[in-house]
Backbone as CSV, one residue per row, in Angstrom:
resi,resn,N_x,N_y,N_z,CA_x,CA_y,CA_z,C_x,C_y,C_z
1,MET,49.434,7.345,99.822,48.228,8.148,99.722,47.007,7.280,99.992
2,MET,46.079,7.801,100.812,44.858,7.065,101.102,43.954,7.073,99.883
3,THR,43.350,5.927,99.577,42.412,5.803,98.475,41.114,5.239,98.997
4,MET,40.141,5.138,98.102,38.842,4.560,98.469,39.016,3.163,99.045
5,ARG,39.931,2.385,98.474,40.114,1.005,98.918,40.749,0.911,100.308
6,THR,41.465,1.939,100.742,42.150,1.883,102.031,41.425,2.695,103.097
7,ASN,40.221,3.177,102.790,39.494,4.071,103.686,38.204,3.397,104.158
8,LEU,38.310,2.098,104.525,37.115,1.282,104.719,36.969,0.688,106.115
9,GLU,37.798,1.089,107.069,37.752,0.488,108.411,36.360,0.531,109.033
10,GLU,35.659,1.620,108.818,34.369,1.822,109.459,33.318,0.819,108.972
11,TYR,33.622,0.094,107.886,32.649,-0.808,107.284,33.000,-2.283,107.474
12,ASP,33.999,-2.568,108.283,34.462,-3.947,108.421,33.568,-4.815,109.300
13,ASN,32.573,-4.216,109.937,31.580,-4.980,110.703,30.195,-4.612,110.163
14,PRO,29.762,-5.286,109.089,28.498,-4.896,108.448,27.279,-4.975,109.364
15,GLU,27.257,-5.960,110.276,26.115,-6.077,111.184,26.036,-4.865,112.107
16,LEU,27.187,-4.435,112.637,27.199,-3.240,113.488,26.848,-2.006,112.676
17,TYR,27.347,-1.947,111.448,27.020,-0.815,110.580,25.505,-0.702,110.400
18,ASP,24.860,-1.828,110.134,23.408,-1.811,109.981,22.720,-1.343,111.257
19,PHE,23.164,-1.855,112.375,22.554,-1.490,113.652,22.659,0.013,113.896
20,GLU,23.811,0.583,113.570,24.045,1.997,113.855,23.396,2.925,112.822
21,ASN,23.095,2.422,111.606,22.674,3.315,110.522,21.314,3.028,109.917
22,ASN,20.729,1.865,110.164,19.494,1.519,109.464,18.295,2.370,109.866
23,GLY,18.407,3.097,110.959,17.307,3.970,111.347,17.187,5.200,110.473
24,TYR,18.213,5.475,109.669,18.188,6.675,108.824,17.458,6.369,107.522
25,SER,16.454,7.182,107.186,15.691,6.924,105.963,15.249,8.205,105.265
26,ALA,15.809,9.354,105.660,15.356,10.638,105.112,15.532,10.718,103.605
27,ASP,16.532,10.018,103.077,16.811,10.093,101.644,15.885,9.220,100.807
28,VAL,15.282,8.207,101.395,14.547,7.213,100.612,13.317,7.812,99.926
29,SER,12.557,8.644,100.619,11.372,9.253,100.009,11.758,10.134,98.827
30,PHE,12.844,10.854,98.963,13.351,11.693,97.877,13.701,10.833,96.666
31,LEU,14.422,9.740,96.899,14.820,8.853,95.813,13.606,8.207,95.148
32,LEU,12.635,7.803,95.939,11.437,7.186,95.379,10.686,8.150,94.475
33,LYS,10.638,9.416,94.856,9.949,10.413,94.031,10.592,10.517,92.652
34,TRP,11.925,10.539,92.622,12.626,10.613,91.341,12.530,9.289,90.578
35,ALA,12.563,8.177,91.303,12.499,6.865,90.650,11.179,6.667,89.921
36,GLU,10.107,7.266,90.435,8.801,7.137,89.792,8.767,7.803,88.420
37,GLN,9.739,8.668,88.138,9.762,9.404,86.881,10.583,8.703,85.795
38,VAL,11.204,7.562,86.126,12.057,6.876,85.158,11.618,5.420,85.027
39,ASP,12.037,4.811,83.917,11.846,3.379,83.773,13.209,2.733,83.561
40,GLY,13.239,1.412,83.634,14.503,0.711,83.476,15.259,0.593,84.781
41,VAL,16.481,0.107,84.676,17.290,-0.170,85.858,17.781,1.122,86.514
42,ILE,17.856,1.103,87.833,18.391,2.214,88.633,19.632,1.708,89.356
43,VAL,20.675,2.535,89.431,21.954,2.123,90.001,22.204,2.863,91.308
44,ASP,22.485,2.113,92.365,22.859,2.651,93.678,24.358,2.430,93.847
45,LEU,25.129,3.514,93.800,26.570,3.432,93.951,26.963,3.548,95.417
46,ALA,28.022,2.815,95.812,28.437,2.746,97.215,27.232,2.346,98.062
47,CYS,26.578,1.272,97.648,25.282,0.880,98.212,25.379,0.299,99.612
48,GLY,26.577,-0.111,100.046,26.720,-0.697,101.367,25.899,-1.965,101.511
49,THR,25.142,-2.054,102.586,24.325,-3.239,102.837,22.912,-3.095,102.256
50,GLY,22.718,-2.083,101.412,21.441,-1.937,100.722,20.401,-1.117,101.445
51,ARG,20.822,-0.280,102.390,19.860,0.511,103.162,18.907,1.293,102.252
52,ALA,19.439,1.908,101.188,18.600,2.689,100.279,18.295,1.954,98.981
53,THR,18.894,0.789,98.776,18.614,-0.010,97.582,17.322,-0.797,97.757
54,LEU,17.197,-1.438,98.901,16.092,-2.374,99.121,14.716,-1.707,99.116
55,PRO,14.540,-0.503,99.698,13.210,0.115,99.639,12.743,0.392,98.213
56,LEU,13.678,0.734,97.306,13.293,0.956,95.916,12.966,-0.369,95.235
57,ALA,13.753,-1.407,95.549,13.468,-2.729,94.990,12.113,-3.238,95.467
58,GLU,11.772,-2.961,96.715,10.482,-3.395,97.255,9.307,-2.724,96.549
59,LYS,9.565,-1.568,95.941,8.536,-0.879,95.158,8.512,-1.357,93.711
60,GLY,9.344,-2.345,93.386,9.317,-2.925,92.064,10.346,-2.404,91.089
61,HIS,11.217,-1.490,91.516,12.238,-0.960,90.622,13.367,-1.975,90.456
62,LEU,13.844,-2.123,89.233,14.998,-2.974,88.967,16.247,-2.247,89.429
63,MET,17.025,-2.876,90.311,18.140,-2.190,90.966,19.459,-2.914,90.712
64,ILE,20.515,-2.108,90.592,21.885,-2.605,90.677,22.543,-1.887,91.848
65,GLY,23.071,-2.652,92.784,23.797,-2.089,93.917,25.278,-2.354,93.751
66,VAL,26.069,-1.289,93.769,27.517,-1.394,93.538,28.257,-0.952,94.792
67,ASP,29.215,-1.760,95.227,30.056,-1.368,96.360,31.419,-2.030,96.214
68,ILE,32.405,-1.434,96.848,33.775,-1.938,96.780,34.084,-2.912,97.913
69,HIS,33.202,-2.979,98.921,33.475,-3.734,100.140,32.747,-5.081,100.094
70,THR,33.492,-6.172,100.065,32.914,-7.518,99.953,31.941,-7.814,101.089
71,GLY,32.338,-7.513,102.314,31.508,-7.837,103.476,30.180,-7.104,103.474
72,MET,30.198,-5.848,103.058,28.949,-5.084,103.000,28.003,-5.682,101.971
73,LEU,28.540,-6.092,100.819,27.696,-6.698,99.793,27.149,-8.050,100.244
74,GLU,27.946,-8.822,100.959,27.449,-10.096,101.471,26.280,-9.879,102.427
75,GLN,26.374,-8.857,103.249,25.265,-8.531,104.145,24.037,-8.090,103.346
76,ALA,24.261,-7.319,102.284,23.148,-6.882,101.438,22.445,-8.071,100.804
77,LYS,23.222,-9.046,100.333,22.637,-10.223,99.683,21.751,-11.003,100.644
78,LYS,22.157,-11.074,101.909,21.365,-11.799,102.904,19.988,-11.156,103.099
79,LYS,19.913,-9.841,102.883,18.689,-9.097,103.158,17.773,-8.963,101.944
80,SER,18.191,-9.474,100.791,17.504,-9.099,99.551,16.938,-10.285,98.774
81,SER,16.685,-11.393,99.422,16.156,-12.553,98.702,14.830,-12.211,98.042
82,ASN,14.672,-12.669,96.792,13.441,-12.495,96.009,13.162,-11.045,95.617
83,LEU,14.144,-10.156,95.746,13.970,-8.786,95.296,14.764,-8.569,94.008
84,PRO,14.306,-7.649,93.140,14.962,-7.440,91.840,16.229,-6.590,91.955
85,VAL,17.263,-7.177,92.581,18.524,-6.467,92.782,19.684,-7.314,92.287
86,LYS,20.581,-6.701,91.554,21.852,-7.313,91.179,22.946,-6.607,91.962
87,TRP,23.734,-7.377,92.721,24.807,-6.799,93.527,26.137,-6.958,92.786
88,VAL,26.900,-5.869,92.711,28.141,-5.853,91.934,29.262,-5.277,92.794
89,GLU,30.376,-6.028,92.887,31.540,-5.530,93.617,32.488,-4.845,92.631
90,GLN,32.514,-3.516,92.677,33.372,-2.728,91.800,33.770,-1.432,92.483
91,ASP,34.862,-0.868,91.988,35.306,0.473,92.357,34.502,1.463,91.514
92,CYS,33.838,2.400,92.169,32.972,3.335,91.436,33.742,4.264,90.507
93,THR,35.038,4.428,90.728,35.832,5.268,89.826,36.209,4.528,88.556
94,ALA,35.999,3.213,88.524,36.324,2.400,87.346,35.136,1.510,87.015
95,LEU,33.964,2.116,86.996,32.711,1.386,86.851,32.623,0.732,85.479
96,ARG,32.259,-0.545,85.469,32.100,-1.281,84.224,30.833,-2.132,84.309
97,LEU,29.698,-1.499,84.100,28.428,-2.210,84.086,28.005,-2.423,82.637
98,ASP,27.154,-3.406,82.416,26.732,-3.712,81.049,25.404,-3.057,80.708
99,VAL,25.060,-1.991,81.420,23.803,-1.282,81.180,24.034,0.225,81.269
100,THR,23.097,0.971,80.718,22.995,2.399,81.007,21.679,2.621,81.748
101,SER,21.597,3.738,82.424,20.466,3.998,83.315,19.987,5.431,83.161
102,LYS,18.726,5.641,83.510,18.187,6.995,83.549,18.364,7.638,84.928
103,MET,18.763,6.817,85.917,18.923,7.350,87.276,19.992,6.563,88.020
104,ILE,20.983,7.288,88.504,22.035,6.733,89.356,22.088,7.600,90.608
105,TYR,22.309,6.975,91.745,22.413,7.777,92.960,23.492,7.229,93.885
106,MET,23.905,8.088,94.814,24.925,7.735,95.816,24.577,8.494,97.091
107,VAL,24.166,7.765,98.129,23.736,8.421,99.361,24.660,8.022,100.518
108,GLY,24.267,8.382,101.736,25.102,8.087,102.897,26.384,8.894,102.931
109,ASN,26.392,10.056,102.249,27.578,10.916,102.179,28.781,10.211,101.560
110,SER,28.525,9.175,100.751,29.620,8.406,100.161,30.457,9.223,99.190
111,PHE,29.898,10.304,98.660,30.673,11.176,97.774,31.951,11.670,98.454
112,GLN,31.925,11.760,99.770,33.083,12.272,100.510,34.249,11.295,100.557
113,HIS,34.029,10.055,100.154,35.121,9.082,100.140,36.092,9.311,98.991
114,PHE,35.714,10.130,98.038,36.576,10.394,96.885,37.395,11.639,97.223
115,LEU,38.643,11.392,97.642,39.411,12.382,98.396,40.189,13.371,97.544
116,THR,40.426,13.051,96.290,41.233,13.911,95.443,40.407,14.428,94.273
117,ASN,40.900,15.479,93.631,40.229,15.989,92.437,40.140,14.907,91.370
118,MET,41.205,14.128,91.222,41.217,13.082,90.212,40.157,12.026,90.505
119,GLU,40.031,11.590,91.762,39.026,10.581,92.108,37.613,11.112,91.890
120,GLN,37.382,12.378,92.218,36.063,12.960,91.977,35.749,12.984,90.480
121,ASP,36.730,13.371,89.676,36.535,13.383,88.227,36.297,11.979,87.681
122,GLN,37.051,11.006,88.201,36.877,9.630,87.743,35.482,9.110,88.079
123,LEU,35.000,9.425,89.280,33.651,9.028,89.672,32.616,9.629,88.733
124,LEU,32.693,10.948,88.521,31.688,11.612,87.702,31.784,11.177,86.244
125,SER,32.988,10.898,85.777,33.157,10.380,84.425,32.502,9.009,84.281
126,ALA,32.682,8.150,85.286,32.077,6.819,85.264,30.554,6.908,85.297
127,VAL,30.026,7.808,86.122,28.574,8.007,86.181,28.065,8.520,84.840
128,HIS,28.756,9.504,84.288,28.361,10.081,83.001,28.291,9.004,81.924
129,HIS,29.276,8.107,81.922,29.340,7.037,80.916,28.160,6.078,81.031
130,HIS,27.650,5.882,82.249,26.582,4.905,82.475,25.188,5.511,82.505
131,LEU,25.099,6.833,82.359,23.795,7.478,82.294,23.360,7.649,80.845
132,GLU,22.062,7.510,80.612,21.512,7.894,79.331,21.494,9.421,79.234
133,ASP,21.400,9.943,78.029,21.309,11.393,77.859,20.148,11.939,78.685
134,ASN,20.417,13.045,79.381,19.445,13.693,80.277,19.147,12.855,81.523
135,GLY,19.925,11.785,81.750,19.774,10.994,82.962,20.190,11.770,84.197
136,ILE,19.753,11.286,85.354,19.902,12.004,86.621,20.887,11.281,87.544
137,PHE,21.775,12.082,88.165,22.651,11.576,89.223,22.344,12.343,90.499
138,ILE,21.952,11.637,91.532,21.587,12.229,92.823,22.588,11.782,93.870
139,PHE,23.074,12.724,94.662,23.963,12.354,95.760,23.927,13.423,96.851
140,GLY,24.375,13.035,98.026,24.454,13.958,99.148,25.843,13.965,99.738
141,THR,26.179,15.083,100.361,27.467,15.220,101.035,27.299,16.192,102.196
142,ARG,28.111,16.061,103.193,28.031,16.997,104.321,28.453,18.393,103.859
143,PHE,27.742,19.393,104.348,28.045,20.776,103.982,29.229,21.279,104.814
144,PRO,30.165,21.976,104.199,31.365,22.416,104.928,31.137,23.697,105.737
145,ASN,30.236,23.636,106.708,30.045,24.827,107.538,31.081,24.861,108.661
146,LYS,31.209,25.991,109.295,32.281,26.177,110.269,32.115,25.277,111.493
147,GLU,30.858,25.005,111.890,30.651,24.136,113.045,31.114,22.716,112.749
148,GLU,30.965,22.307,111.496,31.355,20.960,111.089,32.869,20.806,111.038
149,LEU,33.556,21.835,110.548,34.980,21.708,110.262,35.878,22.166,111.409
150,LEU,35.482,23.235,112.070,36.385,23.842,113.049,36.131,23.284,114.441
151,GLN,36.307,21.978,114.573,36.165,21.316,115.860,37.544,21.042,116.456
152,PRO,37.682,21.142,117.768,38.979,20.827,118.378,39.297,19.344,118.238
153,ALA,40.569,19.040,118.021,40.982,17.636,117.818,41.107,16.923,119.158
154,ILE,39.985,16.849,119.878,39.941,16.171,121.176,38.807,15.157,121.160
155,GLU,38.874,14.218,122.074,37.847,13.184,122.169,36.558,13.788,122.705
156,GLU,35.469,13.624,121.946,34.178,14.178,122.340,33.109,13.085,122.315
157,PHE,32.242,13.089,123.334,31.154,12.119,123.395,30.158,12.384,122.274
158,TRP,29.676,11.297,121.635,28.710,11.429,120.549,27.364,10.808,120.915
159,ARG,27.355,9.515,121.293,26.097,8.828,121.535,26.343,7.561,122.335
160,SER,25.260,6.956,122.843,25.320,5.654,123.513,24.252,4.743,122.930
161,TYR,24.499,3.427,123.016,23.496,2.454,122.616,23.804,1.122,123.291
162,ARG,22.870,0.187,123.184,23.061,-1.168,123.684,23.525,-2.048,122.536
163,ASP,24.663,-2.692,122.696,25.178,-3.569,121.656,24.169,-4.683,121.385
164,PRO,23.775,-4.905,120.119,22.731,-5.883,119.831,23.134,-7.322,120.119
165,SER,24.419,-7.617,120.144,24.846,-8.995,120.388,25.085,-9.276,121.865
166,SER,25.664,-8.303,122.579,25.995,-8.538,123.987,25.004,-7.911,124.951
167,GLY,24.252,-6.920,124.497,23.343,-6.202,125.377,24.026,-5.167,126.242
168,GLU,25.356,-5.050,126.136,26.101,-4.086,126.951,25.973,-2.673,126.392
169,LYS,26.030,-1.719,127.296,26.027,-0.317,126.886,27.352,0.019,126.206
170,VAL,27.274,0.757,125.096,28.454,1.214,124.380,28.387,2.739,124.276
171,ASP,29.442,3.402,124.715,29.560,4.852,124.561,30.470,5.131,123.374
172,VAL,30.005,6.009,122.492,30.738,6.308,121.266,31.295,7.723,121.346
173,TYR,32.585,7.844,121.066,33.285,9.129,121.060,33.922,9.340,119.690
174,THR,34.150,10.599,119.344,34.820,10.913,118.084,35.941,11.916,118.301
175,ILE,36.935,11.825,117.441,37.992,12.832,117.348,38.049,13.258,115.883
176,SER,38.058,14.550,115.619,38.116,15.018,114.238,39.213,16.064,114.090
177,GLU,39.883,16.016,112.954,40.952,16.966,112.659,40.896,17.320,111.183
178,TYR,40.717,18.588,110.884,40.496,19.054,109.518,41.790,19.540,108.886
179,ASP,42.077,19.020,107.699,43.203,19.469,106.882,42.647,20.464,105.862
180,ALA,42.809,21.763,106.138,42.202,22.794,105.297,42.789,22.829,103.895
181,LEU,44.047,22.457,103.743,44.674,22.493,102.423,44.086,21.439,101.489
182,LYS,43.781,20.269,102.043,43.228,19.188,101.221,41.712,19.070,101.343
183,GLN,41.109,19.892,102.225,39.661,19.868,102.466,39.200,18.495,102.954
184,ILE,40.016,17.872,103.780,39.725,16.526,104.265,39.637,16.535,105.794
185,GLN,38.553,15.973,106.298,38.374,15.783,107.735,38.751,14.349,108.085
186,HIS,39.674,14.206,109.032,40.089,12.884,109.494,39.355,12.584,110.798
187,TYR,38.541,11.538,110.761,37.727,11.155,111.916,38.252,9.871,112.540
188,THR,38.264,9.846,113.882,38.462,8.605,114.622,37.201,8.361,115.452
189,THR,36.630,7.180,115.327,35.470,6.806,116.135,35.903,5.782,117.167
190,ILE,35.584,6.053,118.424,35.988,5.197,119.540,34.733,4.645,120.193
191,ARG,34.632,3.331,120.249,33.485,2.674,120.870,33.955,2.005,122.162
192,LYS,33.454,2.473,123.295,33.869,1.978,124.607,32.728,1.161,125.215
193,ALA,32.963,-0.134,125.374,31.946,-1.023,125.908,31.962,-1.011,127.431
194,GLN,30.857,-1.456,128.019,30.689,-1.464,129.470,31.712,-2.366,130.152
195,ASP,32.178,-3.402,129.447,33.148,-4.320,130.043,34.583,-3.801,130.001
196,GLY,34.755,-2.581,129.513,36.089,-1.970,129.464,36.800,-2.116,128.133
197,SER,36.276,-2.922,127.221,36.899,-3.076,125.907,36.651,-1.823,125.069
198,GLU,37.523,-1.646,124.108,37.466,-0.442,123.295,37.913,-0.761,121.876
199,SER,37.247,-0.170,120.888,37.678,-0.312,119.497,37.749,1.063,118.853
200,ARG,38.637,1.182,117.886,38.818,2.453,117.165,38.797,2.203,115.671
201,THR,38.103,3.079,114.958,38.128,3.042,113.498,38.418,4.454,112.995
202,GLY,39.058,4.524,111.838,39.362,5.810,111.240,38.739,5.938,109.866
203,ILE,38.417,7.162,109.509,37.885,7.436,108.174,38.238,8.873,107.810
204,SER,38.503,9.104,106.535,38.816,10.440,106.040,37.787,10.828,105.004
205,LEU,37.288,12.076,105.095,36.184,12.522,104.253,36.493,13.878,103.630
206,ARG,36.269,13.980,102.331,36.525,15.211,101.579,35.293,16.116,101.609
207,TYR,35.519,17.401,101.784,34.452,18.387,101.740,34.553,19.210,100.466
208,VAL,33.398,19.560,99.911,33.325,20.349,98.692,32.376,21.526,98.939
209,TYR,32.759,22.694,98.438,31.944,23.894,98.604,30.964,24.048,97.436
210,PRO,29.841,24.755,97.638,28.801,24.814,96.608,29.284,25.287,95.238
211,GLN,30.034,26.371,95.170,30.485,26.848,93.869,31.496,25.884,93.251
212,GLU,32.293,25.257,94.081,33.210,24.221,93.617,32.425,23.051,93.025
213,MET,31.319,22.700,93.666,30.501,21.600,93.178,29.906,21.927,91.811
214,GLN,29.478,23.162,91.625,28.901,23.540,90.340,29.945,23.443,89.225
215,ARG,31.159,23.912,89.488,32.222,23.802,88.494,32.552,22.337,88.213
216,LEU,32.565,21.520,89.261,32.872,20.103,89.122,31.843,19.418,88.228
217,ALA,30.572,19.736,88.445,29.511,19.149,87.628,29.654,19.575,86.169
218,GLU,29.808,20.862,85.927,29.907,21.364,84.559,31.117,20.781,83.835
219,ALA,32.235,20.662,84.543,33.456,20.154,83.919,33.344,18.699,83.506
220,ASN,32.395,17.976,84.098,32.249,16.558,83.800,30.989,16.245,82.992
221,GLY,30.427,17.267,82.367,29.336,17.034,81.433,27.952,17.022,82.031
222,PHE,27.786,17.676,83.187,26.489,17.701,83.862,25.983,19.128,84.019
223,SER,24.668,19.251,84.095,24.035,20.469,84.573,23.604,20.235,86.012
224,LEU,23.811,21.236,86.860,23.377,21.139,88.257,21.934,21.621,88.333
225,LEU,20.993,20.670,88.408,19.568,21.020,88.420,19.138,21.598,89.759
226,HIS,19.564,20.937,90.847,19.128,21.340,92.180,20.266,21.165,93.166
227,MET,20.271,22.048,94.161,21.146,21.887,95.319,20.322,22.252,96.548
228,PHE,20.055,21.259,97.378,19.206,21.443,98.540,20.018,21.342,99.828
229,SER,19.397,21.806,100.903,20.016,21.755,102.222,19.749,20.437,102.937
230,ASP,18.732,19.704,102.464,18.384,18.422,103.073,17.513,17.651,102.098
231,TRP,17.117,16.439,102.494,16.317,15.585,101.614,14.864,16.025,101.538
232,HIS,14.497,17.060,102.308,13.160,17.640,102.236,13.125,18.843,101.293
233,GLU,14.221,19.078,100.599,14.338,20.113,99.574,14.345,21.526,100.141
234,SER,14.861,21.698,101.348,15.031,23.035,101.910,16.130,23.777,101.144
235,PRO,16.034,25.097,101.037,17.055,25.858,100.318,18.423,25.747,100.996
236,ILE,19.460,25.733,100.184,20.816,25.693,100.713,21.144,27.032,101.367
237,SER,21.913,27.019,102.442,22.317,28.251,103.128,23.655,28.016,103.802
238,SER,24.241,29.076,104.324,25.536,28.957,104.989,25.446,28.176,106.286
239,ASP,24.229,27.955,106.782,24.033,27.186,108.009,23.656,25.731,107.733
240,SER,23.664,25.332,106.469,23.266,23.976,106.115,24.208,22.947,106.721
241,LEU,23.682,21.755,106.946,24.481,20.625,107.414,24.750,19.634,106.293
242,GLU,23.881,19.660,105.263,24.025,18.756,104.131,23.943,19.538,102.824
243,MET,24.395,18.901,101.763,24.271,19.468,100.427,23.789,18.340,99.514
244,ILE,22.526,18.415,99.112,21.904,17.386,98.282,21.920,17.890,96.832
245,CYS,22.547,17.144,95.954,22.736,17.585,94.571,21.987,16.679,93.604
246,VAL,21.337,17.298,92.643,20.705,16.588,91.539,21.367,17.083,90.254
247,LEU,22.118,16.199,89.605,22.820,16.531,88.382,22.119,15.852,87.208
248,GLN,22.172,16.496,86.046,21.595,15.915,84.831,22.657,15.851,83.754
249,LYS,22.803,14.678,83.144,23.746,14.519,82.053,23.270,15.334,80.864
250,LYS,24.164,16.143,80.334,23.811,16.982,79.194,23.567,16.096,77.964
251,GLY,22.492,16.380,77.264,22.146,15.587,76.089,23.030,15.914,74.893
């Protein structure tokens, strides 16, 4: 059975990951707004190379960044000198920090890495344990709309870019195949370089439906305060591409 620890191929090149993802910042303003309402340490789960950790640290917030991937954390450490961040290598389903927090978050659709009901419960239980009463857990996940899930399992062009190390053009293709019984989308990403070389990475992502999410939150001791369609707080709808959740630990 695939677990969080075995679903990490896409992160084995942290420098490339940064190049491909650091332009995304839609979630940071949302997180900063909530961070201004709390004091004390804030925890970024599945923090990766610190894309959303560092902007909060730069504003003076005390941060803990947690990730399971050694290489991603090493890249984060290189980028965070003199900032108030503690980097911790741990499995988020078995979180053991020596603090509690008023705000924990998980962005980058990392919630989808928890593929089973048990893993989702373990994650939320760990978050609940580390939140103070009435503390906030913020996370995002891709919305399970039909355009997202019902794609043919064929190679499709996604994007092109210039490799930052070689300067060569790279064309990126994806193949996706949805397992409706397990609510898991299996993705293959294919990067084809101008010199003819090719690399493939795989990742599997769990989808959760809105009413399922509400039951999941309640069952793990949370109230679902907000569910948005994007980080700009648009209302959720059947055409949404994202599902942004704000949970509050019941006092």
